[in-house]
LOTIFI-613061 format. One record per residue (C-alpha): residue in one letter; x, y, z. Coordinates in nm, 4 decimals, padded with zeros to 6 digits. Example, Ala and Ser with C-alpha at 12.3 -4.5 7.8 and 13.67 -1.06 7.14 Angstrom:
BEGIN
  rest        xx        yy        zz
     a   01.2300  -00.4500   00.7800
     s   01.3670  -00.1060   00.7140
# end
This chain:
BEGIN
  rest        xx        yy        zz
     m   00.1771   00.2162   03.4115
     t   00.3983   00.3606   03.6977
     d   00.3262   00.2003   04.0291
     t   00.2231   00.4701   04.2897
     k   00.1575   00.4686   04.6617
     q  -00.0442   00.7225   04.8576
     t   00.1003   00.9013   05.1477
     s   00.0540   01.2487   05.3170
     l   00.3130   01.5134   05.4049
     v   00.1310   01.6537   05.6965
     p   00.0603   01.4253   05.9996
     l  -00.2900   01.5175   06.0597
     p  -00.5887   01.2768   06.1003
     r  -00.7397   01.2346   05.7539
     t  -01.0825   01.2960   05.9021
     l  -00.9712   01.6482   05.9881
     a  -00.7677   01.7101   05.6669
     r  -01.0452   01.7778   05.4291
     p  -01.2453   01.9949   05.6650
     l  -00.9420   02.1731   05.7347
     a  -00.8673   02.2314   05.3526
     a  -01.2406   02.3353   05.3021
     t  -01.2229   02.5857   05.5914
     g  -00.8981   02.7368   05.4559
     a  -01.0502   02.7665   05.1124
     v  -01.3728   02.9474   05.2405
     l  -01.1476   03.1796   05.4547
     t  -00.9307   03.2638   05.1557
     i  -01.2349   03.3237   04.9408
     a  -01.3896   03.5585   05.2109
     s  -01.0563   03.7513   05.2415
     t  -01.0747   03.8641   04.8800
     f  -01.3857   04.0750   04.9643
     l  -01.1758   04.2656   05.2382
     s  -00.9082   04.5158   05.2101
     w  -00.5464   04.3879   05.1831
     t  -00.3743   04.7263   05.2004
     w  -00.4591   05.0735   05.2813
     t  -00.3129   05.2584   04.9742
     d  -00.3882   05.2134   04.5950
     e  -00.0041   05.2657   04.5390
     f   00.0084   04.8854   04.5116
     p  -00.0936   04.7513   04.1808
     g  -00.4572   04.6440   04.1395
     d  -00.6050   04.8716   04.4210
     l  -00.6597   04.6110   04.6939
     t  -00.7983   04.8698   04.9275
     v  -01.1681   04.8258   04.8451
     y  -01.4222   04.6295   05.0562
     g  -01.6930   04.4317   04.8887
     y  -01.5372   04.3206   04.5546
     p  -01.1968   04.1687   04.4603
     a  -00.9444   04.3351   04.2284
     g  -00.5997   04.2504   04.0902
     l  -00.4372   03.9775   04.2742
     q  -00.7487   03.9282   04.4808
     v  -00.9446   03.8029   04.1683
     i  -00.6569   03.5522   04.0965
     t  -00.6648   03.4303   04.4583
     l  -01.0456   03.4032   04.4521
     t  -01.0405   03.1868   04.1327
     l  -00.7686   02.9538   04.2619
     a  -00.9375   02.9165   04.6097
     a  -01.2773   02.8493   04.4633
     i  -01.1472   02.5723   04.2402
     a  -00.9543   02.4253   04.5192
     l  -01.2838   02.4288   04.7267
     v  -01.4628   02.2497   04.4569
     y  -01.1894   01.9833   04.4352
     t  -01.2066   01.9522   04.8173
     l  -01.5790   01.8909   04.8184
     s  -01.5403   01.6311   04.5362
     g  -01.3870   01.4061   04.7992
     y  -01.7190   01.3802   04.9760
     n  -01.8583   01.1886   04.6723
     i  -02.1120   01.4611   04.5814
     p  -02.2834   01.3493   04.2696
     g  -02.1359   01.5034   03.9651
     l  -01.8318   01.6434   04.1157
     n  -01.6238   01.3188   04.0650
     r  -01.6035   01.3953   03.6931
     i  -01.3744   01.6797   03.7617
     n  -01.1016   01.4411   03.8682
     p  -01.1247   01.1467   03.6297
     s  -00.7671   01.0230   03.7131
     g  -00.8473   01.0151   04.0891
     s  -00.5071   01.1747   04.1698
     g  -00.4774   01.3254   04.5188
     n  -00.2165   01.5540   04.3918
     t  -00.4660   01.7952   04.2179
     l  -00.5920   01.9435   04.5182
     a  -00.2504   01.9621   04.6621
     l  -00.1176   02.1643   04.3721
     l  -00.4183   02.4022   04.3681
     a  -00.3624   02.4627   04.7321
     t   00.0108   02.5142   04.6785
     g  -00.0696   02.7615   04.4018
     t  -00.3161   02.9607   04.6232
     f  -00.0683   02.9624   04.9120
     a   00.2024   03.0958   04.6792
     v  -00.0105   03.3703   04.5309
     v  -00.1461   03.4868   04.8636
     w   00.2002   03.4903   05.0449
     f   00.3660   03.6482   04.7409
     t   00.1135   03.9200   04.7582
     v   00.1558   03.9763   05.1312
     i   00.5349   03.9917   05.0976
     a   00.5114   04.2188   04.7915
     i   00.3027   04.4661   04.9777
     s   00.5454   04.4654   05.2596
     v   00.8417   04.5109   05.0453
     d   00.6916   04.7810   04.7968
     l   00.5246   04.9858   05.0783
     g   00.7735   04.9428   05.3608
     g   00.6706   04.6896   05.6040
     l   00.3967   04.4539   05.7282
     v   00.2149   04.7595   05.8855
     n   00.0871   04.8245   05.5324
     v  -00.1045   04.4949   05.5198
     d  -00.4717   04.5253   05.6076
     p  -00.6526   04.2524   05.8031
     g  -00.7824   04.1096   05.4847
     g  -00.4256   04.0138   05.3868
     f  -00.3692   03.8323   05.7156
     v  -00.7022   03.6448   05.6810
     a  -00.5881   03.5444   05.3295
     a  -00.2448   03.4311   05.4476
     a  -00.3970   03.2182   05.7297
     g  -00.6668   03.0792   05.5096
     a  -00.4185   02.9795   05.2410
     l  -00.1930   02.8190   05.5014
     l  -00.4950   02.6137   05.6358
     l  -00.5831   02.5119   05.2846
     l  -00.2357   02.4001   05.2090
     l  -00.1916   02.2045   05.5426
     g  -00.5223   02.0229   05.4947
     a  -00.4376   01.9386   05.1276
     l  -00.1036   01.7935   05.2251
     a  -00.2516   01.5826   05.4996
     l  -00.4660   01.4020   05.2454
     p  -00.3254   01.1057   05.0453
     l  -00.0807   01.2105   04.7682
     d   00.0272   00.9970   04.4650
     r   00.3900   00.9085   04.4822
     p   00.6169   00.6520   04.3175
     a   00.6037   00.3096   04.4965
     d   00.9749   00.2819   04.5210
     d   01.0066   00.6257   04.6878
     d   01.0521   00.5004   05.0428
     n   01.3235   00.7475   05.1470
     p   01.2479   01.0998   04.9978
     p   01.5069   01.3712   05.0512
     a   01.4793   01.5560   05.3801
     w   01.3744   01.8755   05.2261
     t   01.0524   01.7105   05.0916
     r   00.9394   01.6254   05.4515
     r   00.8838   01.9807   05.5394
     p   00.5107   02.0576   05.4883
     v   00.5263   02.3802   05.2881
     i   00.8308   02.3257   05.0743
     g   00.7694   01.9622   05.0439
     a   00.4652   01.9985   04.8315
     l   00.6582   02.0680   04.5227
     g   00.9188   01.8004   04.6085
     a   00.6610   01.5217   04.6613
     l   00.4398   01.6136   04.3730
     r   00.7378   01.6187   04.1308
     l   00.8087   01.2623   04.2135
     a   00.4531   01.1627   04.1204
     k   00.3400   01.1064   03.7448
     p  -00.0233   01.1875   03.6521
     a  -00.2337   00.8960   03.6166
     t  -00.3813   00.8316   03.2660
     p  -00.7523   00.8051   03.3034
     r  -00.9435   00.5479   03.1144
     p  -01.0517   00.6960   02.7748
     t  -01.4146   00.7645   02.7312
     t  -01.6206   00.8079   02.4190
     g  -01.8867   01.0631   02.4376
     s  -02.1456   01.1746   02.1786
     p  -02.0303   01.4188   01.9195
     l  -02.2567   01.6932   02.0758
     t  -02.1106   01.6373   02.4117
     d  -01.7485   01.6302   02.2798
     r  -01.8061   01.9647   02.0836
     l  -01.9627   02.1226   02.3864
     a  -01.6528   02.0260   02.5915
     i  -01.4320   02.1691   02.3209
     t  -01.6277   02.4969   02.3159
     v  -01.6120   02.5277   02.6910
     g  -01.2426   02.4611   02.7084
     t  -01.1685   02.7050   02.4258
     a  -01.3835   02.9695   02.6025
     l  -01.2020   02.9262   02.9223
     a  -00.8591   02.9524   02.7545
     l  -00.9789   03.2748   02.5925
     v  -01.0852   03.4114   02.9247
     v  -00.7528   03.3255   03.0785
     f  -00.5508   03.4631   02.7968
     t  -00.7604   03.7872   02.7748
     y  -00.7146   03.8537   03.1473
     g  -00.3392   03.8034   03.1241
     i  -00.2933   04.0192   02.8334
     g  -00.5264   04.2858   02.9748
     i  -00.2948   04.3187   03.2941
     d  -00.1232   04.6582   03.2895
     n   00.2451   04.6664   03.2035
     e   00.3308   04.8520   03.5165
     a   00.1528   04.5921   03.7364
     s   00.4333   04.3406   03.7534
     e   00.3233   04.1945   04.0777
     t  -00.0197   04.1193   03.9326
     f   00.1218   03.9416   03.6350
     i   00.3616   03.7378   03.8406
     g   00.0665   03.6198   04.0533
     y  -00.1200   03.5423   03.7301
     l   00.1846   03.3259   03.6177
     i   00.1867   03.1380   03.9476
     a  -00.1850   03.0655   03.9228
     v  -00.1709   02.9546   03.5537
     g   00.1294   02.7435   03.6111
     f  -00.0093   02.5502   03.9211
     g  -00.3533   02.5389   03.7677
     a  -00.2373   02.3813   03.4553
     v  -00.0329   02.1132   03.6328
     a  -00.3255   02.0427   03.8577
     l  -00.5427   01.9745   03.5526
     v  -00.2770   01.7479   03.4051
     h  -00.2851   01.5489   03.7261
     a  -00.6594   01.5354   03.7314
     g  -00.6574   01.3936   03.3799
     l  -00.8815   01.6695   03.2459
     l  -00.6195   01.8081   02.9930
     d  -00.5425   01.4598   02.8662
     r  -00.9134   01.3876   02.8168
     y  -00.9593   01.7319   02.6492
     a  -00.6705   01.6428   02.4160
     t  -00.8260   01.3203   02.3234
     v  -01.1610   01.4832   02.2590
     s  -01.0081   01.7437   02.0388
     a  -00.8076   01.4882   01.8408
     r  -01.1528   01.3088   01.7526
     h  -01.2762   01.6618   01.6171
     k  -00.9587   01.8219   01.4900
     g  -01.1453   02.0357   01.2345
     f  -01.3928   02.1644   01.4818
     s  -01.1245   02.2316   01.7436
     a  -00.9109   02.4292   01.4976
     a  -01.2056   02.6370   01.3699
     l  -01.3158   02.7067   01.7127
     a  -00.9577   02.8110   01.8184
     f  -00.9366   03.0614   01.5316
     a  -01.2837   03.1840   01.6165
     a  -01.1721   03.2547   01.9694
     a  -00.8749   03.4482   01.8342
     a  -01.1061   03.6444   01.6155
     v  -01.3262   03.7334   01.9027
     f  -01.0310   03.8574   02.1003
     p  -01.0145   04.2082   01.9570
     f  -01.3799   04.2679   02.0528
     t  -01.2866   04.1986   02.4168
     q  -01.0296   04.4734   02.4288
     s  -01.0705   04.8578   02.4712
     d  -00.7087   04.9267   02.4269
     d  -00.5486   04.8829   02.0812
     h  -00.2180   04.8121   02.2410
     n  -00.3285   04.4791   02.3502
     a  -00.4187   04.4001   01.9873
     n  -00.0603   04.5135   01.8940
     v   00.0637   04.2546   02.1351
     g  -00.1536   03.9863   01.9814
     v  -00.0396   04.0795   01.6335
     n   00.3233   04.0485   01.7274
     i   00.2579   03.7104   01.9021
     l   00.0943   03.5813   01.6041
     i   00.3796   03.6973   01.3725
     f   00.6451   03.5368   01.5790
     a   00.4303   03.2312   01.6552
     t   00.4043   03.1878   01.2630
     v   00.7770   03.2191   01.2108
     a   00.8367   02.9676   01.4842
     l   00.6031   02.7241   01.3256
     g   00.8100   02.7584   01.0034
     l   01.1243   02.6930   01.1953
     n   00.9456   02.3915   01.3479
     i   00.9654   02.2305   01.0112
     v   01.3344   02.2602   01.0030
     v   01.4062   02.1846   01.3748
     g   01.1133   01.9765   01.4911
     l   01.0227   01.7710   01.1971
     t   01.3675   01.7433   01.0168
     g   01.6096   01.7684   01.3129
     l   01.8239   02.0470   01.1670
     l   01.9589   02.3055   01.4074
     d   01.9174   02.6383   01.2342
     l   02.0618   02.9398   01.4415
     g   02.0075   03.2053   01.1737
     y   01.6398   03.1519   01.0856
     v   01.5499   03.5102   01.1664
     a   01.7306   03.6159   00.8473
     f   01.4526   03.4588   00.6399
     l   01.1946   03.6815   00.8185
     g   01.4265   03.9800   00.7385
     v   01.4388   03.8841   00.3720
     g   01.0679   03.8614   00.3438
     a   01.0161   04.1977   00.5277
     y   01.2905   04.3866   00.3108
     a   01.1479   04.2254  -00.0042
     a   00.7960   04.3478   00.0816
     a   00.9188   04.6959   00.1917
     l   01.1012   04.7407  -00.1322
     v   00.7826   04.7026  -00.3410
     s   00.5449   04.8627  -00.0841
     g   00.5330   05.2052  -00.2465
     s   00.7439   05.3699   00.0416
     e   00.9050   05.6937  -00.0791
     y   01.2169   05.5738   00.1008
     s   01.2376   05.2470  -00.0963
     r   01.4958   05.2030  -00.3683
     f   01.2021   05.1339  -00.6034
     s   00.9716   05.4062  -00.4761
     g   00.7603   05.4013  -00.7831
     v   00.6766   05.0304  -00.7514
     h   00.3612   04.9693  -00.5325
     f   00.2452   04.6002  -00.5352
     p  -00.0797   04.4919  -00.3924
     f  -00.0629   04.2868  -00.0760
     w  -00.0980   03.9475  -00.2404
     a   00.1858   04.0300  -00.4907
     a   00.4003   04.1751  -00.2051
     a   00.3303   03.8526   00.0056
     l   00.4409   03.6360  -00.3023
     t   00.7568   03.8431  -00.3462
     g   00.8500   03.8194   00.0233
     m   00.7868   03.4407   00.0036
     a   00.9780   03.3947  -00.3239
     a   01.2820   03.5988  -00.1959
     s   01.2927   03.3921   00.1233
     l   01.2600   03.0747  -00.0639
     i   01.5384   03.1661  -00.3046
     f   01.7720   03.2660  -00.0224
     g   01.6716   02.9354   00.1591
     v   01.7743   02.7352  -00.1441
     l   02.0931   02.9339  -00.1991
     i   02.1999   02.8806   00.1582
     g   02.0816   02.5212   00.1907
     a   02.2174   02.3864  -00.1299
     p   02.5938   02.4167  -00.0432
     t   02.5500   02.3606   00.3377
     l   02.2933   02.0989   00.3931
     r   02.5462   01.8073   00.3410
     l   02.6781   01.9176   00.6769
     r   02.5350   01.7635   00.9985
     g   02.5105   01.8554   01.3573
     d   02.7196   02.1471   01.5084
     y   02.8842   02.2243   01.1612
     l   02.5331   02.3022   01.0048
     a   02.4418   02.5060   01.3094
     i   02.7599   02.7216   01.2756
     v   02.6925   02.7766   00.9059
     t   02.3469   02.8958   00.9714
     l   02.4572   03.1226   01.2492
     g   02.7029   03.2680   01.0081
     f   02.4253   03.3148   00.7446
     g   02.2175   03.5150   01.0013
     e   02.5077   03.7435   01.0714
     i   02.5933   03.7849   00.7170
     f   02.2355   03.8979   00.6185
     r   02.2211   04.1462   00.9002
     i   02.5679   04.2920   00.8194
     t   02.4894   04.2976   00.4366
     v   02.1525   04.4985   00.4776
     n   02.3426   04.7305   00.7253
     n   02.6005   04.8053   00.4477
     l   02.3764   04.8492   00.1503
     d   02.3382   05.2247   00.2259
     g   02.5184   05.3860  -00.0822
     d   02.8419   05.4405   00.0991
     s   02.9678   05.0862   00.1903
     g   02.7754   04.9308  -00.0806
     p   02.4794   04.9945  -00.3379
     n   02.1969   05.1936  -00.2065
     i   01.9200   04.9385  -00.1615
     t   01.8305   04.9028   00.2035
     r   01.9411   05.2442   00.3275
     g   02.1633   05.0770   00.5841
     p   02.0990   05.1396   00.9470
     n   01.8244   05.3923   00.8716
     g   01.6145   05.1076   00.6997
     i   01.3101   05.1669   00.4806
     t   01.0590   05.3792   00.6623
     q   00.7054   05.5110   00.6166
     i   00.5739   05.1861   00.4676
     p   00.2059   05.2522   00.3891
     d  -00.0804   05.0615   00.5407
     l  -00.2395   04.7886   00.3532
     d  -00.5520   04.8413   00.1458
     i  -00.7206   04.5006   00.0789
     f  -01.0282   04.5098  -00.1420
     g  -01.0809   04.8689  -00.0422
     f  -01.0453   04.7951   00.3277
     n  -00.7745   05.0239   00.4639
     l  -00.6104   04.8233   00.7558
     g  -00.4583   05.1585   00.8952
     a  -00.7942   05.3145   00.9806
     s  -01.0407   05.2532   01.2598
     h  -01.3677   05.0785   01.1800
     q  -01.6886   05.0375   01.3528
     i  -01.8192   04.6685   01.3614
     a  -02.1408   04.5759   01.5481
     g  -02.0890   04.8747   01.7801
     f  -01.7191   04.7962   01.8457
     t  -01.4353   05.0070   01.7380
     l  -01.1534   04.8153   01.5905
     g  -00.8253   04.9978   01.5575
     r  -00.5315   04.9661   01.3291
     f  -00.3721   04.6666   01.5074
     a  -00.7053   04.4889   01.5428
     n  -00.7243   04.4988   01.1689
     y  -00.3777   04.3533   01.1254
     l  -00.4714   04.0871   01.3883
     f  -00.7393   03.9573   01.1545
     l  -00.5060   03.9570   00.8604
     m  -00.2435   03.7636   01.0674
     l  -00.5126   03.5108   01.1688
     i  -00.5649   03.4270   00.8027
     v  -00.1781   03.4049   00.7450
     t  -00.1371   03.1854   01.0517
     a  -00.4255   02.9585   00.9426
     i  -00.2470   02.9159   00.6032
     v   00.0876   02.8323   00.7805
     v  -00.0966   02.5819   01.0130
     l  -00.2543   02.4232   00.7072
     v   00.0642   02.3990   00.5158
     f   00.2569   02.2511   00.8243
     t  -00.0045   01.9781   00.9070
     r  -00.0585   01.8832   00.5375
     a   00.3226   01.8554   00.4944
     a   00.3793   01.6803   00.8190
     d   00.1217   01.4024   00.7248
     s   00.2477   01.3687   00.3710
     r   00.5135   01.1349   00.2441
     i   00.7741   01.4224   00.2505
     g   00.6707   01.4817   00.6040
     r   00.7484   01.1132   00.7001
     s   01.0685   01.1462   00.5158
     w   01.1563   01.4559   00.7374
     i   01.0910   01.2528   01.0406
     a   01.2933   00.9545   00.9241
     i   01.5859   01.1948   00.8533
     r   01.5531   01.3422   01.2094
     e   01.5388   00.9927   01.3797
     d   01.8477   00.8491   01.1878
     e   01.9742   00.9968   00.8606
     t   02.1927   00.7217   00.7914
     a   01.9238   00.4661   00.8123
     a   01.6839   00.6740   00.6166
     t   01.9342   00.7146   00.3310
     a   01.9896   00.3360   00.3243
     m   01.6108   00.3038   00.2916
     g   01.6201   00.5075  -00.0209
     i   01.5410   00.8587   00.1045
     n   01.7317   01.1324  -00.0680
     g   01.8450   01.3046   00.2422
     f   01.9813   01.6111   00.0806
     r   01.6762   01.6820  -00.1330
     v   01.4370   01.6225   00.1588
     k   01.6368   01.8687   00.3880
     l   01.6442   02.1365   00.1058
     i   01.2739   02.1165   00.0721
     a   01.2318   02.1560   00.4361
     f   01.4721   02.4470   00.4444
     a   01.3017   02.6209   00.1569
     l   00.9438   02.5696   00.2778
     g   01.0339   02.6967   00.6284
     a   01.2127   02.9979   00.4752
     s   00.9097   03.0818   00.2580
     l   00.6652   03.0744   00.5581
     a   00.8951   03.3032   00.7470
     g   00.9067   03.5400   00.4515
     l   00.5190   03.5497   00.4427
     a   00.5077   03.6542   00.8029
     g   00.7844   03.9041   00.7373
     t   00.5696   04.0704   00.4683
     v   00.2884   04.1421   00.7302
     m   00.5477   04.2521   00.9938
     a   00.7045   04.5174   00.7555
     h   00.3617   04.6861   00.7236
     v   00.2576   04.6418   01.0902
     n   00.5864   04.8232   01.2005
     f   00.5752   05.0821   00.9308
     s   00.9458   05.0244   00.8695
     v   01.2202   04.7682   00.8451
     n   01.5860   04.7992   00.9757
     p   01.8701   04.5655   01.0271
     q   01.8938   04.5938   01.4148
     p   01.6307   04.3087   01.5164
     y   01.7632   04.0376   01.2764
     q   02.0426   03.9030   01.5023
     f   02.0970   03.5768   01.6795
     a   02.0229   03.7193   02.0317
     g   01.8930   04.0611   02.1567
     a   01.6902   04.2302   02.4237
     a   01.3605   04.1930   02.2330
     p   01.2228   03.9598   01.9572
     p   01.2484   03.8954   01.6828
     n   01.5872   03.7034   01.7058
     s   01.7020   03.3590   01.6254
     a   01.7399   03.2602   01.9857
     f   01.3778   03.3689   02.0672
     l   01.2373   03.1724   01.7841
     l   01.4403   02.8584   01.8680
     a   01.3411   02.8877   02.2442
     a   00.9862   02.9152   02.1385
     v   01.0044   02.5891   01.9389
     v   01.1830   02.3991   02.2169
     l   00.9697   02.5356   02.5066
     g   00.6391   02.4903   02.3303
     g   00.7204   02.1324   02.1883
     m   00.9198   02.0409   01.8870
     g   00.7210   01.8577   01.5984
     t   00.3702   01.9905   01.7137
     v   00.1481   02.2546   01.5833
     s   00.0275   02.4132   01.9028
     g   00.3598   02.3888   02.0748
     p   00.5531   02.6802   01.8900
     l   00.2273   02.8921   01.9073
     l   00.2203   02.8490   02.2806
     g   00.5853   02.8907   02.3364
     a   00.5901   03.2162   02.1190
     s   00.3032   03.3479   02.3142
     v   00.4653   03.2754   02.6594
     l   00.8146   03.4143   02.5521
     y   00.6773   03.7328   02.4073
     l   00.4016   03.8046   02.6677
     v   00.6275   03.7615   02.9796
     p   00.8922   04.0198   02.8946
     e   00.6120   04.2520   02.7585
     k   00.4516   04.2467   03.1074
     l   00.7444   04.2045   03.3238
     q   00.9318   04.5199   03.2313
     f   01.2174   04.4569   03.4743
     l   01.3135   04.1437   03.2820
     q   01.3862   04.3181   02.9634
     n   01.7571   04.3689   03.0569
     y   01.7884   04.0003   03.1581
     e   01.5759   03.8346   02.9020
     l   01.8406   03.6028   02.7683
     l   01.9241   03.5075   03.1243
     a   01.5557   03.4310   03.1804
     f   01.5427   03.2292   02.8554
     g   01.8405   03.0252   02.9570
     v   01.7070   02.9576   03.3108
     a   01.3706   02.8557   03.1621
     l   01.5369   02.6210   02.9057
     v   01.7506   02.4540   03.1743
     l   01.4486   02.3924   03.3887
     l   01.2515   02.2642   03.0860
     m   01.5268   02.0214   02.9824
     r   01.5489   01.8947   03.3381
     f   01.1713   01.8347   03.4092
     r   01.0057   01.8330   03.0699
     p   01.2609   01.7913   02.7825
     e   00.9807   01.7035   02.5325
     g   00.8297   02.0560   02.5693
     i   00.5105   02.1939   02.7201
     i   00.2968   02.0347   02.4500
     a   00.4602   01.7185   02.3826
     n   00.4758   01.5060   02.0705
     r   00.3862   01.1467   02.1727
     r   00.6887   01.0041   02.0058
     r   00.9237   01.2462   02.1848
     q   00.7621   01.1578   02.5239
     l   00.8754   00.8070   02.4642
     e   01.2223   00.9129   02.3430
     f   01.2950   01.1467   02.6543
     h   01.1583   00.9099   02.9279
     e   01.2685   00.5725   03.0268
     t   01.0254   00.2688   03.0177
     g   00.7932   00.2758   03.3157
     q   00.8306   00.6586   03.3916
     l   00.5483   00.7631   03.1555
     d   00.2107   00.6428   03.0761
     v   00.1670   00.6949   02.7143
     p  -00.0684   00.5161   02.4811
     a   00.0722   00.3155   02.1874
     q   00.2128   00.5358   01.9318
     k   00.0386   00.5045   01.5877
     t   00.0816   00.8621   01.4513
     l   00.3696   01.0804   01.3628
     t   00.2019   01.4163   01.4619
     d   00.1089   01.5657   01.7959
     e  -00.2376   01.3840   01.7908
     p  -00.2988   01.1552   02.0831
     a  -00.2540   00.7990   01.9606
     p  -00.5584   00.5650   01.9998
     t  -00.5690   00.3433   02.3012
     q  -00.6026  -00.0270   02.2505
     a  -00.9453  -00.1680   02.3524
     g  -00.9429  -00.3084   02.6968
     a  -00.6233  -00.1192   02.8019
# end
């Protein structure tokens, strides 16, 4: 375990620090019931007295949580359970997040509306309260590495130093506890419900309200890191690992409830696209995360599945317009076509390694896009209609249930995209099942052995070429399955999206970034990575022209501070961090499940 010492960044008496933080939190909470600006031109309508809205809701939530953690320091019965690690950084992170959201809001009001004169008294009260909360939190003991006697000068400044000091500290690992099955399931249910509320609030933010979504991202980021330092997320992961089946079922149930929480079918459309790209990213995770093969043209397999399904969809613009397969047959057709292409491409190229394989796969992705662009009847046979693509793909009809029509269920109206969301949930469940079963099988262990050291694995009797070809073919078929649904959701397929990098997903760079950002080799990592990378450009419209720049900056920061990804595989945590830098239990599994801790540790 990493040795730590406790120091404070603000020279205030500790007897005054906690009351100061509590006072700042109360002021901040009270300010959310006041007007922050006089005009409703600023997103969120912060002009109303009596109830919070927009960024005020986000501020209220963060400040309330910070107040609870402040009061937990007074040894109030029951509150000590919210900080099982005992880390002093939890409150400091929450206070920093509250300060960042409030001051960002005040500055945004001034910039958007033309000066501080547009900030009402409530905004100034919030700014003062958040500052008091931050100063009080930084005056309390913070956990920092014991050998950090001379921190950089910039970390000594109270406001900026919070991030610098906290980045030097590693979250403590709380002692594992074993609760009753009922308590564990209750904790999983509460955690899943909270995650659903947070996601639903974020996806419900209007696309024009960029300032509100930026505040939401700040709050979620600081809140998540604070929960990591508190040890709650680690404990939640441990409890979920003990009840994997219940956790997975509850997660899919929460996703199924999501359409019933939305009044706008556009948000269901966002959810469908997130699931499509997350499913494809999970298939890529087999190739990149488990087998260690860098595939830069993976989006082509998504395109193969989409085009194969479109050709047999019954569209009047299809080359085979008289052919109309039912969904299950179209899905098998898309999977089979992608699998065949995966084998055809992989068979002659998978004997290559490293950069050479990456270049070949990049070339395959470009060859696919150029080929379907030229199969228009002029440059080649008329199969894909070239740049025009195959349009007017009819909606699916499964067992008499038309996915293109609205339906009334329990008093709720489910639109077209909500119907496809339920279908994609089934597809995602199938892909997750295939991934987990394959990763835990003999072939999965062979993939991991190839990833770690192909030469050593071959010396131990593993047929490296065959194992890699299976991974390539399986990943391609899963992408083809997702492509089948995507063709019907979008009504059409065309060559433009299937490129290495572009202004909007799907593209190979997006899929690879989702796997790396979320966490290679895990199930939930690519799902989270795809959600973040799709939702952020969707809500922040001004980033659409700078999407690749934003991806690059995010990946550079990730490689610097958390190279194993947001949701880390335990083995990769040990690989990316030196001994003594990370508290990780003994590794006994090859998946993303927390390894059991030895008794008495």
